[in-house]
C-alpha positions as CSV (number, residue, x, y, z in Angstrom):
1,M,0.2,-0.3,-0.2
2,K,1.5,3.8,-0.9
3,A,1.5,6.3,1.5
4,S,-0.7,8.2,-0.1
5,E,-3.6,5.6,0.1
6,F,-3.7,5.4,3.8
7,S,-7.2,4.7,5.1
8,S,-6.6,6.0,8.9
9,T,-4.1,7.8,10.9
10,A,-5.0,5.1,12.8
11,E,-2.6,2.6,10.0
12,L,-0.1,4.6,10.3
13,L,0.6,4.7,14.1
14,N,0.5,0.8,13.4
15,R,2.6,0.4,11.2
16,H,5.5,2.5,12.4
17,E,4.9,0.6,15.8
18,T,5.8,-2.7,13.4
19,G,9.5,-0.7,12.9
20,E,8.1,0.8,9.0
21,R,9.5,4.3,8.8
22,T,8.9,5.5,5.2
23,F,5.8,7.5,4.2
24,V,7.1,9.9,2.0
25,G,4.6,11.8,0.2
26,I,1.3,10.4,3.3
27,N,-1.3,12.9,2.7
28,L,-2.0,13.6,6.5
29,M,-3.5,16.9,6.6
30,G,-5.9,17.8,9.3
31,A,-4.6,14.9,11.3
32,D,-4.2,14.5,14.9
33,L,-1.3,13.0,16.0
34,S,-1.2,14.9,19.0
35,E,1.5,13.5,21.6
36,E,2.6,10.2,19.5
37,N,5.6,8.8,19.1
38,L,7.2,9.8,15.6
39,N,10.6,9.0,16.4
40,R,12.9,8.4,13.1
41,I,9.6,8.6,10.6
42,N,10.4,9.5,6.9
43,L,7.9,11.8,6.4
44,S,9.4,14.0,3.3
45,N,7.0,15.5,1.0
46,G,4.2,14.9,3.1
47,N,0.6,16.6,3.4
48,L,0.9,18.0,6.9
49,K,-1.2,20.5,6.6
50,G,-3.3,22.2,9.7
51,A,-2.3,18.7,11.6
52,N,-2.4,18.0,15.5
53,L,1.3,17.8,16.5
54,T,1.2,19.4,19.4
55,R,3.6,16.9,21.6
56,A,4.4,14.8,19.4
57,K,7.8,13.0,19.3
58,L,9.8,13.1,15.9
59,I,13.2,13.0,16.9
60,G,15.2,12.3,14.6
61,A,12.2,12.6,11.8
62,Q,12.7,13.6,8.3
63,L,10.8,16.2,6.8
64,R,12.0,17.5,3.8
65,D,9.8,19.6,1.3
66,A,6.9,18.4,3.7
67,D,3.5,21.1,3.9
68,L,3.2,22.0,7.5
69,R,1.3,24.8,7.1
70,G,-0.6,26.3,10.2
71,A,0.4,22.8,11.6
72,N,0.1,22.7,15.4
73,L,3.7,22.0,16.9
74,K,3.4,23.2,19.8
75,Y,6.0,21.2,22.2
76,A,6.7,19.0,19.9
77,Q,10.1,17.2,20.0
78,L,12.0,17.8,17.2
79,I,14.8,17.7,17.8
80,D,18.2,16.8,15.5
81,T,14.8,16.5,12.9
82,T,15.6,17.7,9.3
83,L,12.9,20.0,8.1
84,S,14.8,21.5,4.8
85,Q,12.2,23.4,2.2
86,A,9.7,22.2,4.5
87,D,6.9,24.9,4.5
88,L,5.6,25.9,8.2
89,S,3.9,28.9,7.4
90,E,1.7,30.5,10.5
91,A,2.6,27.1,12.4
92,I,2.0,26.8,15.8
93,L,5.9,26.4,17.7
94,N,5.8,28.0,20.1
95,E,7.5,26.2,23.6
96,A,8.6,23.2,20.8
97,D,12.2,21.7,21.1
98,L,14.1,21.9,17.4
99,S,17.8,21.5,19.0
100,G,19.6,20.4,16.8
101,A,17.0,20.1,13.7
102,I,18.0,21.2,10.0
103,L,16.1,23.6,8.7
104,A,17.7,25.5,6.2
105,G,15.4,26.6,3.1
106,A,12.2,26.2,5.3
107,T,9.4,28.6,4.8
108,L,8.6,30.2,8.9
109,S,6.5,32.6,7.8
110,D,4.7,33.8,10.3
111,A,5.0,31.1,12.4
112,D,4.9,31.2,16.2
113,L,8.1,30.2,17.8
114,R,7.6,32.3,21.0
115,H,9.9,30.1,23.5
116,A,11.0,27.3,20.7
117,I,14.3,25.8,21.8
118,L,16.4,26.1,19.0
119,I,19.9,25.4,20.4
120,G,22.7,25.1,17.4
121,S,20.2,24.5,14.6
122,S,20.8,24.8,10.8
123,L,18.7,28.0,9.4
124,I,20.8,28.6,6.6
125,G,18.1,30.9,3.7
126,A,15.3,29.9,5.9
127,R,12.8,32.6,5.3
128,V,11.4,33.4,9.0
129,K,9.8,36.8,7.7
130,G,7.4,38.1,10.4
131,A,7.6,35.0,12.5
132,K,7.1,35.6,16.3
133,L,10.6,34.7,18.4
134,T,10.4,35.8,21.7
135,K,12.2,34.4,24.0
136,A,12.9,32.1,21.8
137,N,16.7,30.1,22.6
138,L,18.6,30.0,19.5
139,T,21.9,29.5,21.1
140,G,24.9,28.8,18.5
141,A,22.4,28.5,15.7
142,T,23.3,29.0,11.9
143,L,21.0,32.0,10.1
144,S,24.0,32.8,7.1
145,R,21.4,34.5,4.4
146,A,18.2,33.7,6.4
147,I,15.4,35.9,5.5
148,L,14.1,37.4,9.3
149,K,12.7,40.9,8.2
150,G,10.3,42.0,11.3
151,A,10.6,38.9,12.8
152,D,9.8,39.5,16.4
153,L,12.7,38.6,18.4
154,R,12.1,40.4,21.9
155,K,14.6,38.6,24.7
156,A,15.7,36.0,22.5
157,T,19.0,34.3,23.0
158,L,21.3,34.5,20.2
159,N,24.2,34.0,21.9
160,R,27.5,32.3,19.5
161,A,24.8,32.5,16.5
162,I,26.2,32.8,13.0
163,L,23.7,35.4,11.1
164,T,25.8,36.4,8.5
165,E,24.7,38.2,5.8
166,A,20.5,37.6,7.2
167,D,18.2,40.4,7.0
168,L,16.7,41.6,10.0
169,K,15.4,44.4,8.5
170,G,12.8,46.0,11.3
171,A,13.1,43.2,13.4
172,I,12.7,43.2,17.2
173,L,15.6,42.5,19.0
174,T,14.7,44.6,22.6
175,G,16.8,43.1,24.9
176,A,18.3,40.1,23.3
177,S,21.5,38.7,23.7
178,L,23.8,38.1,21.2
179,I,26.9,37.6,23.1
180,R,29.9,36.9,20.8
181,A,27.3,36.0,17.8
182,Y,28.8,36.2,14.4
183,L,27.2,39.2,11.9
184,H,29.1,40.0,9.1
185,R,27.6,42.2,6.5
186,V,24.2,41.8,8.0
187,D,21.5,43.9,7.6
188,L,20.1,45.6,10.3
189,R,18.5,48.7,9.4
190,G,15.9,50.0,11.1
191,A,15.8,47.5,13.6
192,N,15.0,47.8,17.4
193,L,18.0,46.9,19.5
194,E,17.3,48.6,22.7
195,N,19.1,47.5,25.4
196,A,20.1,44.3,23.7
197,D,23.4,42.5,24.4
198,L,25.8,43.0,21.6
199,S,28.6,42.6,23.4
200,E,31.9,41.3,21.5
201,A,30.0,40.0,18.9
202,D,31.0,40.4,15.4
203,L,29.3,43.4,13.1
204,K,32.0,44.0,10.2
205,G,30.0,45.5,7.4
206,A,27.5,45.3,8.9
207,D,24.2,48.0,8.0
208,L,22.6,49.5,11.6
209,S,21.5,52.5,9.4
210,G,18.4,54.2,11.1
211,A,18.3,51.3,14.3
212,D,17.4,51.6,17.6
213,L,20.8,50.7,19.6
214,S,19.3,53.1,22.7
215,G,20.8,51.9,25.9
216,A,22.4,48.6,23.7
217,N,25.9,46.7,25.0
218,L,28.3,46.4,22.5
219,S,31.7,46.4,24.6
220,G,34.3,44.9,22.7
221,A,32.7,43.9,19.6
222,N,33.6,44.7,16.1
223,L,32.2,47.3,14.5
224,T,34.5,47.9,11.7
225,Q,33.0,49.5,7.9
226,V,29.5,49.7,10.3
227,N,27.0,51.8,8.6
228,L,25.2,53.5,11.8
229,T,24.1,56.2,9.3
230,D,20.9,58.7,11.3
231,A,21.0,55.1,14.4
232,D,20.2,56.2,18.3
233,L,23.0,54.6,20.2
234,S,21.7,57.3,23.2
235,G,23.1,55.3,26.2
236,A,24.9,52.5,24.7
237,D,28.3,51.1,26.4
238,L,31.0,50.9,23.3
239,E,33.6,50.5,25.9
240,G,36.9,48.8,24.0
241,A,34.6,48.6,20.4
242,N,36.0,49.1,17.2
243,L,34.6,51.5,15.2
244,S,37.2,52.3,12.4
245,L,36.2,53.1,9.1
246,A,32.4,53.2,10.3
247,S,30.1,55.3,9.1
248,M,28.2,57.1,11.5
249,N,27.1,60.5,10.4
250,G,24.0,61.8,11.4
251,L,24.3,59.0,14.7
252,V,22.8,59.8,18.3
253,L,25.4,58.9,21.3
254,K,24.0,61.0,23.6
255,K,25.5,60.1,27.1
256,A,27.0,56.6,25.1
257,N,30.0,54.7,27.1
258,L,33.0,55.1,24.0
259,R,36.0,54.7,26.8
260,G,38.9,53.4,24.6
261,V,36.6,53.0,21.4
262,N,38.8,52.9,18.0
263,L,36.8,55.5,15.7
264,S,39.9,56.0,13.4
265,K,39.1,57.0,9.8
266,A,35.5,57.4,11.2
267,S,33.3,59.2,10.2
268,L,31.2,61.0,12.5
269,H,29.3,63.9,10.4
270,K,27.0,65.9,12.2
271,A,26.6,62.7,15.4
272,N,25.6,64.0,18.5
273,L,27.7,63.1,20.7
274,C,26.5,65.1,23.4
275,K,28.1,64.0,27.6
276,A,29.4,60.6,25.5
277,N,32.2,59.0,27.0
278,L,36.0,59.3,25.3
279,T,38.1,58.6,27.7
280,G,40.9,57.3,25.8
281,A,39.1,56.8,22.7
282,N,41.1,56.5,19.3
283,L,40.0,59.2,16.7
284,L,42.8,59.2,14.5
285,E,41.8,61.0,11.4
286,A,38.2,60.5,12.2
287,N,35.6,63.3,10.4
288,L,34.0,65.3,13.3
289,R,32.3,67.9,11.2
290,D,29.5,69.7,12.5
291,A,29.5,67.1,15.2
292,N,28.1,67.8,18.9
293,L,31.4,67.1,21.4
294,S,29.4,69.5,24.1
295,Q,30.1,68.4,27.4
296,A,31.7,65.1,26.3
297,N,34.6,63.5,27.8
298,L,37.4,63.5,25.8
299,L,40.4,63.0,28.3
300,R,43.5,62.0,26.9
301,A,41.6,60.7,23.5
302,G,43.6,60.9,20.5
303,L,42.2,63.2,18.0
304,L,45.1,63.3,15.6
305,L,44.6,64.6,12.0
306,S,40.8,64.7,12.8
307,Y,38.4,66.6,11.4
308,L,36.4,68.9,13.9
309,T,35.7,72.1,12.0
310,G,32.4,73.7,12.9
311,A,32.1,71.1,16.0
312,N,30.5,72.3,18.9
313,L,32.8,71.2,21.6
314,S,31.6,73.4,24.6
315,G,32.1,72.6,27.8
316,A,34.1,69.6,26.6
317,N,37.0,67.7,28.6
318,L,39.8,67.4,26.3
319,S,42.3,67.8,29.5
320,G,45.5,65.1,28.1
321,A,44.5,64.6,24.4
322,N,46.3,65.0,21.5
323,L,45.3,67.2,18.6
324,I,48.3,67.4,17.0
325,G,46.7,67.8,13.2
326,A,43.4,68.5,13.8
327,D,41.5,71.1,11.8
328,L,39.8,73.1,14.4
329,S,38.4,76.1,12.0
330,G,34.8,77.3,12.7
331,A,35.1,74.8,16.2
332,D,33.4,75.9,19.2
333,L,36.1,75.6,22.0
334,S,33.8,77.7,25.2
335,D,34.2,76.4,28.3
336,A,36.0,72.9,27.0
337,D,39.1,71.9,29.6
338,L,42.2,72.0,27.4
339,K,44.7,71.7,30.2
340,G,47.6,69.6,29.2
341,A,46.3,68.7,25.6
342,I,48.4,69.0,22.8
343,M,47.4,71.3,20.2
344,P,47.3,71.1,16.4
345,N,50.6,72.9,16.4
346,G,52.3,70.4,18.6
347,I,52.5,73.1,21.4
348,T,50.7,71.1,24.6
349,H,48.2,74.0,26.4
350,D,48.8,75.2,29.6
């Protein structure tokens, strides 16, 4: 009997119980398989649209190219399950365990993955647009080139996850943990990363233009060649981060912690760094034209050959700063503390 010729769900379960595992192309549309043990079963190319798989055990199962649109997989065990190219659009997967699952090329658009466990899972090239991933655990997951546009990842855990060239435009990542995550060339334009933890994350070449990173932890992060144009990093912690060659025109960094940050050759044209802490920061050849550095702390900062034309440095602390070769034409230095600063002409200020 062919898989497509099953007369009942009970028959499938009986045959599975006797040791049969391959049911490729089976039609289980709307079937009730809740709490069933289907470990190691092969349902590739099967139709499980709208099926009830609540609390089902599908450990090590094969579900390649399966149609699981709108299926209910709440609390299901999908550990090491293969779901590559499967369609899980609008599926319910909240609190499901997908640890080590293969979801490469799968479609999870508008799926509910709240509190789901995806530790070490592979979502390479997966389409996860608009999915709910609130508090999901994606530790060590691979999401290279995945489409997560508009996805809800609030308070999700993505520590050490690989998101190379992933599309996260407009995604919500407030309070998410991305410690040591690999985010090369990721698209986070307009994303909300308020209070997210990106400490020691590698964001080289990422596009964060217009993103909200207020209160985010970016300490020790690699932000070389990153686009932060018009982003908001108010109150963010960037201590020890590398921002060399970054584009930060119009960036808001009010009260941000940039202690010891590498901003060499960075573009900060018209950036707002009011009251920012730039103690010991490296701003070699940085473009700070028309930037707002009022009351900023630039104690012992390296500003060699930097461009500060038209910058607002009123009330700034520049004591011990190195300004050799810097262009200060038109800059406002009223009430600035220049004690011990090395001026553009090489003379130390009294």
